[in-house]
C-alpha positions as CSV (number, residue, x, y, z in Angstrom):
1,M,0.0,-0.1,-0.3
2,N,1.4,3.3,-0.9
3,V,1.0,6.1,1.5
4,I,1.8,9.5,0.8
5,D,3.1,11.1,3.7
6,L,1.6,14.9,4.2
7,T,2.8,15.4,7.7
8,A,5.3,18.2,6.6
9,Q,2.7,19.9,4.4
10,L,0.3,20.1,7.4
11,A,2.8,21.1,9.7
12,I,0.6,23.1,11.8
13,H,0.3,19.9,14.0
14,R,3.4,21.1,15.7
15,R,0.8,23.5,17.8
16,R,-0.8,20.1,19.0
17,S,-0.2,18.3,22.4
18,R,1.6,14.7,22.0
19,R,0.7,11.5,23.9
20,R,2.5,8.4,24.5
21,A,2.0,5.3,22.4
22,S,0.5,3.4,25.4
23,D,-2.3,6.1,25.4
24,I,-3.8,4.8,22.3
25,G,-6.4,2.4,22.7
26,F,-8.8,3.2,19.7
27,I,-8.9,3.5,16.0
28,V,-11.8,5.4,14.7
29,I,-13.0,5.5,11.4
30,H,-14.9,8.4,9.9
31,H,-16.1,9.6,6.7
32,T,-16.7,12.9,5.1
33,A,-20.0,12.9,4.1
34,S,-18.8,14.8,1.0
35,P,-17.8,13.8,-2.5
36,K,-15.4,11.0,-2.9
37,G,-13.0,13.6,-4.5
38,T,-12.8,15.6,-1.4
39,T,-8.8,16.0,-1.0
40,P,-7.1,16.2,2.2
41,Y,-6.2,19.5,1.7
42,Q,-9.9,20.6,1.9
43,V,-10.6,18.9,4.8
44,H,-7.3,20.7,6.2
45,G,-9.1,23.8,5.3
46,W,-12.5,22.7,7.0
47,H,-10.4,22.1,10.3
48,L,-8.8,25.3,10.1
49,S,-11.8,27.3,10.0
50,T,-13.5,25.5,12.7
51,T,-14.1,27.3,16.0
52,H,-14.3,24.9,19.1
53,I,-15.8,26.2,22.1
54,L,-14.1,24.6,25.3
55,S,-15.9,23.3,28.5
56,D,-15.0,26.6,30.1
57,G,-16.8,28.5,27.2
58,T,-13.5,29.6,25.8
59,R,-13.6,29.6,21.7
60,V,-10.4,28.4,20.0
61,R,-9.8,28.3,16.3
62,G,-9.1,24.8,14.7
63,K,-5.7,23.6,14.2
64,G,-6.1,22.0,11.1
65,M,-6.1,18.3,9.8
66,G,-7.8,16.4,13.0
67,Y,-7.2,12.8,11.0
68,H,-4.1,10.7,11.4
69,A,-4.8,9.1,8.1
70,Y,-7.1,10.2,5.2
71,I,-8.3,8.3,2.0
72,Q,-9.1,9.9,-0.9
73,A,-11.7,7.6,-2.5
74,D,-12.4,8.7,-6.3
75,I,-8.2,8.0,-6.5
76,N,-8.1,5.1,-3.5
77,Q,-4.9,7.2,-2.3
78,A,-4.0,6.8,1.4
79,F,-2.3,9.7,3.1
80,K,-0.4,10.1,6.5
81,C,-1.5,13.5,7.7
82,L,-0.6,13.5,11.6
83,P,2.2,11.9,13.4
84,D,0.8,9.0,15.4
85,L,1.8,10.5,18.8
86,V,0.2,13.7,17.8
87,I,-3.4,14.2,19.5
88,G,-5.8,14.8,16.5
89,C,-9.4,16.4,16.7
90,H,-11.6,14.0,15.2
91,S,-13.7,12.5,18.1
92,R,-15.0,14.8,20.9
93,G,-13.9,13.8,24.4
94,M,-11.7,10.9,22.8
95,N,-8.9,12.2,21.0
96,T,-6.1,11.6,23.5
97,P,-6.6,7.6,23.1
98,S,-7.3,7.3,19.4
99,I,-5.9,7.5,15.8
100,G,-8.4,9.2,13.2
101,I,-8.8,7.4,9.6
102,C,-11.3,9.2,7.6
103,V,-12.6,8.0,4.4
104,S,-13.7,10.6,1.7
105,G,-17.3,10.2,0.4
106,D,-20.8,9.8,1.9
107,Y,-21.3,6.2,3.3
108,Q,-24.7,7.0,4.7
109,A,-26.1,7.4,1.0
110,Q,-24.0,4.8,-0.9
111,E,-21.6,1.8,-0.3
112,P,-17.9,2.5,-0.4
113,P,-15.9,1.0,-3.3
114,D,-14.2,-2.6,-2.7
115,P,-10.8,-1.0,-3.6
116,V,-11.2,1.7,-1.0
117,L,-12.4,-0.8,1.2
118,D,-9.3,-2.7,0.7
119,T,-6.9,0.2,1.4
120,L,-9.0,1.1,5.0
121,Y,-8.5,-2.6,5.8
122,E,-4.4,-2.2,5.0
123,L,-4.5,1.2,6.9
124,I,-6.2,-0.6,10.1
125,K,-3.9,-3.3,10.0
126,H,-0.9,-1.2,9.8
127,Y,-2.0,0.7,12.9
128,K,-3.3,-2.6,14.5
129,T,0.6,-3.9,14.2
130,A,1.6,-0.7,15.9
131,Y,-1.3,-0.6,18.6
132,P,-2.3,-4.1,18.8
133,A,-4.4,-3.4,21.8
134,A,-6.5,-0.9,20.0
135,L,-9.9,-1.4,19.4
136,V,-11.4,-0.4,15.9
137,R,-14.8,1.7,16.2
138,G,-17.0,3.6,14.0
139,H,-17.1,7.3,15.0
140,R,-20.9,6.9,16.0
141,E,-19.8,4.0,18.5
142,M,-17.3,6.5,20.5
143,R,-18.5,7.9,23.9
144,F,-19.5,11.7,23.6
145,S,-20.3,11.2,19.7
146,H,-24.0,12.2,18.3
147,T,-23.3,11.3,14.9
148,L,-24.1,8.9,12.0
149,C,-20.4,8.9,10.9
150,P,-19.0,7.0,9.5
151,G,-22.1,6.3,7.4
152,R,-24.6,3.2,7.6
153,F,-22.5,1.2,4.7
154,L,-19.3,1.9,6.0
155,H,-20.2,1.3,9.6
156,E,-21.8,-2.2,8.5
157,V,-18.4,-3.0,7.1
158,I,-16.7,-2.2,10.1
159,V,-18.8,-4.3,12.4
160,N,-18.6,-7.3,10.0
161,W,-14.5,-7.3,9.9
162,R,-15.0,-7.0,13.7
163,K,-17.4,-9.9,13.8
164,A,-15.2,-12.1,11.5
165,G,-12.1,-11.3,13.8
166,T,-10.0,-9.8,11.1
167,I,-9.5,-6.5,12.5
């Protein structure tokens, strides 16, 4: 699997907190709910323009790409977007213990293409090798998440992989 490393180009991650490898307990799968051609640079821009409200009411601007890995579905290309030990911003209240993988496309409305699922599976296996105790979950399964992400069809695939014991 060919993964293009964008961590230097999306270098805003240097402003983010870090963690220990032993903190990683989840691999969280997302979809963009946008066209399959959505690029990692577009997502980075969306995340930069987002304002977050902290528990004390403080407003802070987004820090850019919140996912560790991204698959652009129209070209079936995987990208590394954040170093593993940098805390992402993809699952409210659960960012410190998780790696975030996002797949472009709306998988509430359509099934993900098989080649994209193959790439996702390989990415998950890569992270499971590095963090064998990490549980693979769809975003909707995470505590504090009130979302349909990663969409009905992609979530079904993840659940089936878990039931089969392949992830």
